C-alpha positions as CSV (number, residue, x, y, z in Angstrom):
1,X,136.1,-2.1,5.4
2,X,135.1,-5.6,6.5
3,X,137.8,-8.1,7.1
4,X,138.5,-10.5,4.3
5,X,138.5,-13.4,6.8
6,X,135.0,-13.6,8.1
7,X,134.1,-14.9,11.5
8,X,132.9,-18.5,11.9
9,X,129.2,-19.0,12.1
10,X,126.8,-21.5,13.4
11,X,126.4,-23.8,10.4
12,X,124.0,-22.3,8.0
13,X,120.6,-23.9,7.5
14,X,117.5,-23.4,5.4
15,X,115.6,-22.5,8.6
16,X,118.0,-19.5,9.4
17,X,117.9,-16.6,7.1
18,X,119.0,-13.9,9.5
19,X,120.2,-10.7,7.7
20,X,122.6,-9.8,10.5
21,X,124.3,-13.1,10.8
22,X,127.7,-11.6,9.9
23,X,127.2,-8.3,11.6
24,X,127.2,-6.6,8.2
25,X,124.7,-3.9,7.3
26,X,123.7,-5.2,3.9
27,X,125.3,-8.6,3.0
28,X,124.4,-12.0,4.5
29,X,124.8,-15.7,3.4
30,X,122.0,-18.2,3.5
31,X,121.5,-21.8,2.5
32,X,118.5,-21.6,0.1
33,X,116.1,-24.4,-0.4
34,X,115.1,-23.2,-3.9
35,X,118.7,-22.5,-4.9
36,X,120.1,-25.8,-3.6
37,X,123.2,-24.1,-2.3
38,X,124.6,-20.9,-0.8
39,X,123.0,-17.6,-1.8
40,X,124.8,-14.4,-0.9
41,X,121.9,-12.0,-0.1
42,X,122.0,-8.3,-0.3
43,X,119.5,-6.5,1.9
44,X,118.5,-3.2,0.4
45,X,115.8,-2.7,3.1
46,X,117.7,-2.7,6.4
47,X,115.0,-0.4,7.7
48,X,112.5,-3.4,7.5
49,X,110.3,-1.4,5.2
50,X,108.3,-2.9,2.4
51,X,105.4,-1.6,0.2
52,X,103.6,-5.0,0.7
53,X,102.9,-6.9,3.9
54,X,102.7,-10.6,3.1
55,X,101.1,-12.5,5.9
56,X,103.7,-15.2,5.8
57,X,106.6,-12.8,6.0
58,X,109.4,-13.6,8.5
59,X,110.8,-10.1,8.8
60,X,110.3,-8.8,12.4
61,X,109.0,-5.3,13.0
62,X,108.0,-5.0,9.3
63,X,106.7,-1.5,8.4
64,X,105.2,0.0,5.3
65,X,107.6,2.0,3.2
66,X,110.5,2.1,0.8
67,X,114.2,1.3,1.0
68,X,116.4,3.9,2.7
69,X,119.4,5.7,1.1
70,X,122.2,3.1,0.9
71,X,125.9,3.5,1.7
72,X,127.0,1.9,-1.6
73,X,130.7,2.0,-0.6
74,X,129.9,-0.1,2.5
75,X,127.7,-2.4,0.5
76,X,130.4,-3.1,-2.1
77,X,133.1,-3.6,0.6
78,X,130.8,-6.1,2.4
79,X,130.1,-8.0,-0.8
80,X,133.8,-8.1,-1.7
81,X,134.7,-9.5,1.7
82,X,132.0,-12.1,1.5
83,X,133.0,-13.2,-2.0
84,X,136.7,-13.2,-1.0
85,X,136.1,-15.7,1.8
86,X,133.9,-17.9,-0.4
87,X,136.0,-17.9,-3.5
88,X,139.5,-17.8,-2.0
89,X,138.9,-18.7,1.6
90,X,137.4,-21.7,3.6
91,X,134.0,-20.2,4.3
92,X,132.2,-23.2,2.9
93,X,134.2,-25.7,5.0
94,X,133.7,-23.6,8.2
95,X,130.0,-22.8,7.8
96,X,128.1,-24.8,5.3
97,X,126.8,-28.4,5.4
98,X,128.8,-30.6,3.0
99,X,126.0,-31.5,0.6
100,X,125.3,-27.8,-0.2
101,X,128.8,-26.4,-0.5
102,X,128.3,-24.6,-3.7
103,X,127.8,-20.9,-4.4
104,X,124.6,-20.6,-6.4
105,X,123.9,-17.0,-6.6
106,X,124.0,-13.4,-5.4
107,X,120.4,-12.3,-4.6
108,X,118.9,-8.9,-4.2
109,X,116.4,-9.7,-1.5
110,X,116.2,-8.9,2.2
111,X,113.7,-7.2,4.5
112,X,111.6,-5.4,1.9
113,X,111.1,-4.8,-1.8
114,X,114.5,-4.2,-3.3
115,X,113.3,-2.3,-6.4
116,X,111.9,0.4,-4.1
117,X,115.4,1.7,-3.7
118,X,116.2,4.7,-5.8
119,X,119.8,3.3,-6.1
120,X,118.6,-0.1,-7.4
121,X,120.4,0.4,-10.8
122,X,123.6,1.4,-9.1
123,X,123.4,-1.8,-6.9
124,X,123.0,-3.9,-10.0
125,X,126.1,-2.3,-11.5
126,X,128.3,-2.7,-8.4
127,X,127.3,-6.4,-8.1
128,X,128.4,-6.8,-11.7
129,X,131.8,-5.3,-10.9
130,X,132.3,-7.7,-8.1
131,X,131.2,-10.7,-10.2
132,X,133.8,-9.8,-12.8
133,X,136.5,-9.2,-10.2
134,X,136.0,-12.7,-8.7
135,X,135.6,-14.5,-12.1
136,X,132.0,-15.4,-11.3
137,X,130.4,-14.2,-14.6
138,X,128.6,-17.1,-16.2
139,X,129.4,-19.3,-13.1
140,X,126.6,-18.2,-10.8
141,X,123.2,-16.6,-11.0
142,X,122.4,-13.0,-10.2
143,X,118.8,-13.1,-8.8
144,X,116.3,-10.4,-8.1
145,X,113.6,-11.5,-5.7
146,X,110.7,-9.0,-6.2
147,X,107.0,-8.5,-5.8
148,X,107.1,-6.9,-9.2
149,X,105.3,-3.7,-8.1
150,X,107.9,-1.3,-9.5
151,X,108.5,-3.0,-12.8
152,X,106.5,-0.5,-14.8
153,X,109.2,2.1,-14.2
154,X,111.7,2.6,-17.2
155,X,114.7,2.9,-14.8
156,X,113.9,-0.5,-13.2
157,X,113.3,-2.1,-16.6
158,X,116.7,-0.8,-17.8
159,X,118.4,-2.2,-14.7
160,X,116.7,-5.6,-15.4
161,X,118.3,-5.6,-18.8
162,X,121.7,-5.1,-17.2
163,X,121.0,-7.8,-14.6
164,X,120.0,-10.2,-17.4
165,X,123.4,-9.7,-19.1
166,X,125.0,-10.8,-15.8
167,X,123.4,-14.2,-15.9
168,X,120.5,-12.7,-14.1
169,X,117.0,-13.9,-13.4
170,X,113.9,-12.5,-11.7
171,X,111.9,-14.4,-9.0
172,X,108.5,-12.7,-9.3
173,X,106.1,-13.1,-6.4
174,X,102.7,-14.4,-7.5
175,X,101.0,-16.1,-4.6
176,X,97.3,-15.7,-5.4
177,X,95.2,-14.0,-8.0
178,X,93.7,-10.8,-6.6
179,X,90.0,-10.9,-5.4
180,X,88.0,-7.7,-5.9
181,X,91.3,-5.9,-6.6
182,X,92.9,-6.9,-3.3
183,X,95.3,-9.6,-2.2
184,X,94.7,-11.0,1.3
185,X,98.0,-13.0,1.3
186,X,100.1,-9.9,0.3
187,X,97.9,-7.3,2.1
188,X,97.9,-4.9,-0.8
189,X,95.5,-3.4,-3.3
190,X,96.3,-5.3,-6.5
191,X,94.4,-5.7,-9.8
192,X,94.7,-8.5,-12.3
193,X,95.8,-5.9,-14.9
194,X,98.8,-4.9,-12.7
195,X,99.9,-8.5,-12.3
196,X,99.7,-9.0,-16.1
197,X,101.6,-5.8,-16.8
198,X,104.3,-6.3,-14.3
199,X,104.9,-10.0,-15.3
200,X,105.1,-9.0,-18.9
201,X,107.7,-6.3,-18.1
202,X,109.7,-8.8,-16.1
203,X,109.8,-11.5,-18.7
204,X,110.5,-9.0,-21.5
205,X,113.7,-7.7,-19.9
206,X,115.0,-10.8,-18.0
207,X,114.4,-14.5,-17.6
208,X,111.7,-14.8,-14.9
209,X,110.4,-17.5,-12.6
210,X,107.2,-17.2,-10.7
211,X,107.6,-17.5,-6.9
212,X,104.5,-18.9,-5.2
213,X,104.0,-19.7,-1.5
214,X,101.1,-22.0,-0.6
215,X,99.9,-22.8,2.9
216,X,96.8,-23.3,5.0
217,X,94.9,-20.4,6.6
218,X,92.7,-21.3,9.6
219,X,93.1,-25.0,8.9
220,X,91.9,-24.6,5.3
221,X,93.9,-25.1,2.1
222,X,93.5,-22.7,-0.8
223,X,90.2,-23.4,-2.4
224,X,89.6,-24.8,-5.9
225,X,88.3,-21.4,-6.9
226,X,91.6,-19.8,-5.7
227,X,93.7,-22.3,-7.6
228,X,91.6,-21.9,-10.8
229,X,91.8,-18.1,-10.5
230,X,95.6,-18.3,-10.1
231,X,95.9,-20.5,-13.2
232,X,93.5,-18.3,-15.2
233,X,95.3,-15.1,-14.5
234,X,98.6,-16.7,-15.4
235,X,97.1,-17.9,-18.7
236,X,95.8,-14.4,-19.5
237,X,99.3,-13.0,-18.8
238,X,100.9,-15.5,-21.1
239,X,98.3,-14.9,-23.8
240,X,99.3,-11.2,-23.5
241,X,103.0,-12.0,-24.1
242,X,104.4,-12.9,-20.7
243,X,106.9,-15.8,-21.0
244,X,107.8,-17.1,-17.5
245,X,110.5,-19.8,-17.3
246,X,108.5,-21.8,-14.7
247,X,107.3,-21.8,-11.1
248,X,109.2,-21.9,-7.9
249,X,106.5,-23.5,-5.7
250,X,107.2,-23.6,-2.0
251,X,105.6,-23.9,1.4
252,X,106.2,-22.5,4.9
253,X,109.8,-23.2,6.2
254,X,110.1,-20.5,8.8
255,X,107.5,-19.0,11.1
256,X,105.8,-15.8,10.1
257,X,106.3,-12.8,12.4
258,X,103.1,-11.1,11.2
259,X,99.8,-10.9,13.1
260,X,98.3,-13.7,11.1
261,X,101.0,-16.2,12.1
262,X,98.8,-18.3,14.4
263,X,96.4,-18.8,11.6
264,X,99.0,-20.2,9.2
265,X,100.1,-23.8,8.8
266,X,102.2,-25.9,6.3
267,X,100.2,-27.4,3.4
268,X,100.5,-31.3,3.2
269,X,103.3,-32.5,1.0
270,X,100.9,-34.6,-1.1
271,X,98.7,-31.5,-1.8
272,X,101.7,-29.5,-2.8
273,X,102.9,-32.3,-5.2
274,X,99.4,-32.5,-6.7
275,X,99.4,-28.7,-7.3
276,X,102.8,-29.0,-8.9
277,X,101.4,-31.6,-11.3
278,X,98.6,-29.3,-12.2
279,X,101.0,-26.4,-13.0
280,X,103.2,-28.7,-15.1
281,X,100.2,-29.9,-17.0
282,X,99.5,-26.3,-17.7
283,X,102.8,-26.2,-19.5
284,X,105.3,-24.7,-17.1
285,X,108.1,-26.6,-15.3
286,X,107.9,-26.5,-11.5
287,X,110.7,-26.5,-8.9
288,X,109.0,-27.7,-5.7
289,X,110.4,-27.0,-2.2
290,X,108.4,-28.7,0.5
């Protein structure tokens, strides 16, 4: 079992989201721009496998596939050790910049799609146990960061309901509207109907924020046609009953490790602010991370 007193780290920063920073198999701490504090990440895909391949993804040696079988006892022991040092130890003082020394959430994220794990529901339940043990229920968020691709499955929807009861929320990846049933940004066959269906499932079972990454490709910003298509598909989903809480709009903070990396560049801050204004005018709050 991991030691309750964790080793000191290089001070955490938004530019460093290494999953192995503690030497653990599943659990890692990060300073999150969007969370505005410390997020305890749980990596259900230590095999670097994902069913999507987003061109801005920072995961090295990314492969197509699903999560492996997890050692749940090891995962829970790592999470308990991490929370012990944060809640009862001096982890924040040793490793976190003073202005972000707050525990914001536990996040199911990592190096691939977490809901691809057949043990996803069990992971939700063990996180709940540890939140109760450390008195964190109602004090922090329990976040699922997902591409939404598995949300049509009843078992995943059931787990989302339990996650919601643990002060949970979903961050649902929606970067671009599909074109000809394909997403270039996410490198996956994807239809507008799937986006609508999966977003409806997410918002039905748990509070859900859209998570949208915008950037330049080959020196060009997303076109007006792309932005309009993004808004139109979102409107259609909401007319069909989807009720997102708002949009987490962000740009590139860390370099991609995908083949397209040399083609990508950060969008200008003014352009991002203007897009945030358009989304807010659409009727949804925006949390902008430049």
